[in-house]
N, C-alpha and C positions, 0 to 999 in steps of 0.2 A: 200383477194382480189385475183381475177384471176391472174393466173401466169404472162400473158402479162402485166396487170396493175402494178403487183408489180415490175417487171422487169424495166417498165418505171419510177416508182417512186424512185427505187434504182439508176437509171442512172442519174436523174436530181439531186438527193441529192448528189451523187458523184460530178458532175460537180459544184454544189454550193459550196461544201467544197473546191473544187480544186481553185475556185476564191478566197476564204478566206485565202488560204494558206499563201500568202505574208503578210498579216496583222497579221495573226496568229504567223508567225515567229518573226515579229517585236515585238509584244507584249509579246511574252514568254521570250524575252530577257530582259525585264523589270526586275530588281532585286526588290524582294518583300520580306517584313519581315516574311511572311509565308514560304518561302523558308528554312530559318533557323529553323523554328519550325518543319516542316517536317522532316529534318534531325535529330533533337533531338528526334522527335517520333519514327523514325525508329531505332535509336541507343538505345531506352529503350527496355530492354528484356521482360519487363512486359507491353508492350504497349497494349492498348485496340484499337478496331475498331474507326475510327475517322470520325466524322461529321463535315464538314466545311460548314458553312451557311454564307449567305450574299446577299446583294441585287443584282439585276441583272447586268451583264456586269461589274463586278469589277475584273475579272481576276482569278476566282477560277479554272476553268478547265484548263487554260492554265498553271498555277502554278503546278498543280497536274501532268499534262502531262510531264512537265519538271522534276519534282521530279521522275516520274515513269521511266526515264532513269538509275536511279541507281538499278533497278531490271532487272533480266534476262529475266523476262516474265511479260507482262502487258495486262489485259483485261479491256476494257471500255464498259460499257452498259449504253446507254442513253435512258431514258423513254419517252422522247419526240419524238426523230428522229426515235428510234426503240421501239414503243410501244407494240409490239408483246412479247417483254421480260417481260411483266408483267404476262404472264403465269408460269414463272420458279418457282413460290412460290406456285403452285396449289396442289402440294403434301406434303406440309410442308416447314419448315424453316431449315431443316438440311443441312449443306454445300454439304454433298453427293447428296441429292435429287436435290438440286439447280444446282449443277455443271453437274449432269446428264441432266437435262432439257436444260441447256444452250448449252451443246454439241450436244444435238438433233437438236437445230437450227443452231448452228455453229460447225459442226463436224471438221472443221480445226483448232479449238482453242484448245491449250493444257493448262493444269493447273498442273504446277510443283510445288509440296509441298515446303514451305520454300524459293521459289524463285519467287512467283507471288504476284503482286499487283492487286487487283480487285477495279475498280471504278464503284460505281453505281451513275450515274450522272442524273441531273434533277429530283431529289427525290421529289419535289413538285408535280410532275405529278404522282407519285405512292409512297407516304411517308410510307406506310405499309411495304416497303422493309426493313426499319431499324429493324424491329422486328427480322430479321435474324442476327443481329450483334452480340446478346448473343451467339448464337450457332456456328458463326464463331470463337468467342473468345474461347469458350470451346473446339472446334476442334483444333485450333492453328496452322494449317497449311499454312494459307493464310492471308496476310495483306489486310484489307478491308478499303476503304474510301468512304463514301457517301458525295455527294455534291449537292448542289441545291440553288435556290433562296428562299429566306424567303417567298416569295409570296406563299400562299397556304399551307405552312407547319402547320398543326394543330395536335399536339401530342395526343390530346384528343381523335382523331379519329382512332389512331393507335392502333392495337390489343396489343402490348407491346412495350414499348419504351427502352428495354433492359438496364433498370437502372443499374448502376454499372458494365455495360459491355460495355460502349462506353465513348468516350471523345468528348465533343462539343468545336467547335473553331469557333468564329465569325470573318469573314474577312470583311475589309472595303476597300473603295477606296484608293488610294496612300495617304500618309500622306506627309507632307512637307519634310521630310527626304528622303522618297522614291522618291519624285519629284527631290530633288537634286541628288540622285544617277542616275536618268535617264539624267539629265543634264550633268553628268560626273564628278561630284564633288567626291573627295576621302572622306574617312570616317575620315581622320586626319583633313582635312579642315572643315568638319562639326562639329566635336567634338570641334573644337576651340570656336564655339558659346558657348557651355557649359562652357568652361574654362573662357570665358570673363564673364559669368554670376556668376560663383563661385568666381572668383578673384575680382569682381566689377570693372573690367577694361573696361572703354568706348572703343567702336570700332573706329578704325581710320576712317577717312572720306571715303577712298576707300572701305574698309570692310563694312561700313554701307550702302553704296550706292549699292554695289554688292548683299548683302544679302536682302536689301529691294526691289530691282528690282526683283529679283528672287521671292520674296514672293508675290509681286503684280501680277506677271505672274501666280503664283500658285492659287491666290484668283480668277483671271480671268478664268482660266481653271478648277479648281477643280482636283480631282484625278481620274476620270474614265480613265482607261488604254488607251482605244482607242483615246479618246480626247489628252491625254499626248502624246501618241505615234504619233498622227498626228502632233502636234506642234513641237516634237523633229525632226521628219522626215523632215517637210517642212520647219522648221525654222521660222514659221510665225503662225498667227492664222487661216489661210485659211481653211474653212470647219469646224473648231471646233464648231462654234455656231450651225449650222445645225446638227451636231452630237449630242450635247448636247440636242437640242429640240427634236430630234428623241427618245433619251433615256427618256425624260419627256413623251413623247407620249406612248412609250412602258409601262412605269408606269401605265399611266391611262388606257391604254388596259388591263394590268393585273389585276387592280383593279376589272375590270368587270369579268375578266375570272376566278380569284381565289378566289374572296371574299366568305366567309362562313357565312352564317346566319345573315348578316347585309344588311341594306338598302343600295343598291348600289349608289342611287341618293344621299344620305346623306354622304356617303363615299367620293364620288367624289367631292361634294361640300366642304368638309373639305380640301381635297387635293387641290383644286383649289384656296382657299383662304388663303393658307400659306403665301405667298408673300404679299398679301393685309394687313394683321394683322401686319406683320415685318415692313411695311411702316408708321405704327401708332407711336405715340411718345413713348407709353409705351410698345409697342410690345406685350401686352398680347392677347393670343387667346381667343376669346369670342364666344362660340358656340350661345348664344342669339342673336348675330348680323348677323348671317348667313342667315337668313330668317325671316320674320314676324312670330312671335309666336314660334320660335325654342327654345326648352328646352333641357338642358344637359342631362336629362334622356332618351330623343329620339335618342341621339347620343352615348349612352354608347357602348363602345367597339371599335368605329371607331378610335380614337386617338392611342390607343394601337395597333390596327391592323396596322396602318401605321407605328408605331414604330417597331413593330416585323418584318414588311416587309423590314426594312432597308432604309426607305424612309426619315424618319424625326428623330430628337433628341428632346426629351421633357425636359424643365427646369422648375422644380416646384419651387413655391414660399414658403419659409420657413415661419413657424409661428413665429419664432423668431431666430435672428442670434446667435445660440448657438448649441452645441453638444447635442445629436447625430444629424446627419444629416438625416438618415433614421428614418422615423416615426415622424419627426418634419417639416412636409410639408403640404400644403393644396392641396389635390387631384384634386380639381377643379378650381385651380388659377395656370395657367402655360403659359409658352411662347412655341412656336414649332419653331425650327429652321430646315433648310434642312440639310441633312446628308452630302451632298456635296455642298460646296458654289458655285462650277462653275454652278450647276444646279439652284440655287438661282438667279444668274445672268441671265441665259438662259430663266428663266421664266418671266422677265420684259419685258415690251413693247419695240417697235422698237425703239422709241425715247430715251429711258432711255439707252438702249444697245449702239446705236450710241454714245451718250454722254460719257458713261463710257468708251468703248473701244478707242475713239479717244482722249478724254479729261482726262481721268481717273476722271470723275466726277460723284460722287454717288448720289448726289442731296439728295432726302428724304431718300434714303436706306443707306446712310453713316454709320449711327450707326448700322443698322442692318447687314450690310455686314461684318463690323469688328467683331460684336458679334457672327455672324454665324461661321465665320472662327475659332474664338477661341472656341466656344462650340464644333465644329468639332474636333479641335485638342486635347480638353480634353477628349472627348469620346474615341477617338483613343488611349489615353494613359491609359484608364480604369476608368476614373472619371465619377461619375454620376453628373448630372447638377442640380444646385440649385441657385435661386436668392432671393432677399429680397426687399420688398417695405412696408413700413407701411401703415396705414389707411389714414393718413394725407398727404402722399407723401413727408414727410420732410426728410426721410432717405431711401435710396435705394442703392442696390449694384447689380451688373451684375452677378457675380458667386462667390461660395465658394468652396474651397477645404480644405483639411486638412492635417496636418503632425502628427507625433506622440505625439506631446504636445497640439495642439490646433487647432483652425478654423482660416482660411486665407481668408480675402475677397480679391477678384479680380476685379478691375475696368477696363474696357475697354473704352478707351477715343478716339473718333474720331478726337478731337482736343486737345490741351495742357491746358484745362481750370483747373479751381480750383476744388479740391477734397474734398469737405466739408464732403460728407457722409463717405469716407474712413477715413478721420482723425477723426470724431466722433467715429466711430466703435472702432478705435484703442485707443484713449484717454480716453473714458468714463469707469469708473470701472465697469458699470453695464453689459458690454460685457466682461465678465471674461475669456472667451475662446479664445478671441482674442488678440495677442500679437504684431503682425505686419501685413501689407498688401502688396499687389502687384498691381502695375499699369502698365498696357499694353498700348502703344500709339506709335506714330510716333516721338520717342524721345530717346537719347542714354541712355546707363545705368547709374544709379545713385542711392543713398540712402540718405534720409533726415533725419534719425533717427526714423522714423515712418513706411514708406514704401519703398519697392525696386521698382524703374522703370526700365522696359525692353522695347526694341522695340517689335513690333508685332512678329516679325520672330522668337523670342525667345520662343514663346509659346509651340512649340512642344517639347521643353526640359524642361518644367517646372517641371515634376514628377522627372526626373533625378536630377534636381537642388535641390528640396525639399529633396530628400535622401540624398544629399551630404550635404545640409544645417543641417540636423538632426545630420549627423554624426560628423560634426565639430562644428557648434555654440553651440549646447546643450550640448556636451561633454566639451567643454571649459568653458560653464556656470556653469556646475556641478563641474568641477576641481576648479573654483574659489570660489565656495561656501565652499569647503573642506579646 
């Protein structure tokens, strides 16, 4: 650009960023789990360059900037707002050449060995920069983090992905625990939920109401940082729906912007029908019902693309309810959940929105919303998603997880109805991998000798609970046998 045009662009960009400063300050104060991870990463003397990926607007850059305060020197390069930095790799990927090119563009920047953190941000706009990570690791003088939306990141198109010379970390929107941190709850208070689960102690009336009320707020809002920040700051839902819908619109825009080699119309059609299929009784996503004559083979790659972009969670149907889980599922039989439940609710029509927010009435989406929030909680704990439904529809289960000894069916109930499928899976000898089950519903803690019942808000503690269960229940079982 001519100098005068470049100066104008820089001026307006600076003014825009200044307007964002107040919001940035608030969001950056939200405690995130990635904060602890970054500290552990820095304390590791053998740390590799780090790639932090995740959906748009989940707080990646803000967390990294906050972490950067622990360094004496911080360099941030954004390939979207400063596209001219793409030229810094023109003479190769060695740190010496890269830094030389950077300082030609920004002579005022200093690179202090062993005291500098370099952030390459928005790498989806220039993913080839990750090739340099191998050489930064070999050089060893600078810590490097790459960050970007999962939109557009296609490692197959990168010259080299520095295999063995980088660490990948996927970041999500706030989970329920992070939401409780934002609300001001102390860790000891939050950990009491796990203690109730482990000790099988029902919650008191006040405890139950407080945690359930917080959980329903979280269901409504989801975990997008700006949405949560608006709610915490304003102490009400004002503006949150508009922000959620803007995020949905930006996702749709990005599908068009970053899509690689796929039919954009088909990709957008899949995206726009997620909530439609969740409203169905079986919630199964069916490509053949997207349009007259639609075939699965014509939509190959679209589902995986949306999953890789951080928009959806895929839950595959098992061939049979037994171990192992991986390799024991039908690749063309699946449900699709929104990765953020607040965005699911924001995707509904105006009437459903008003009914839900004013009356807490989920209508036809009642089962879908509860399943969606549980799926989201499971993925954020590191679980893959699987469900089961036999051909006659006489046996079905919402989710399966596993512990060290077997397979655990997890039923999500929008009401306190009978759990025939759950009991059949536990009682029948043909399901040898299943010893007990878990039911998540709007009911207090309990155990009937077959399955454990937990309120919805316990779902984010499930993995910690199962780890504790393994250490106590199975150890005692083994001792009794001796």
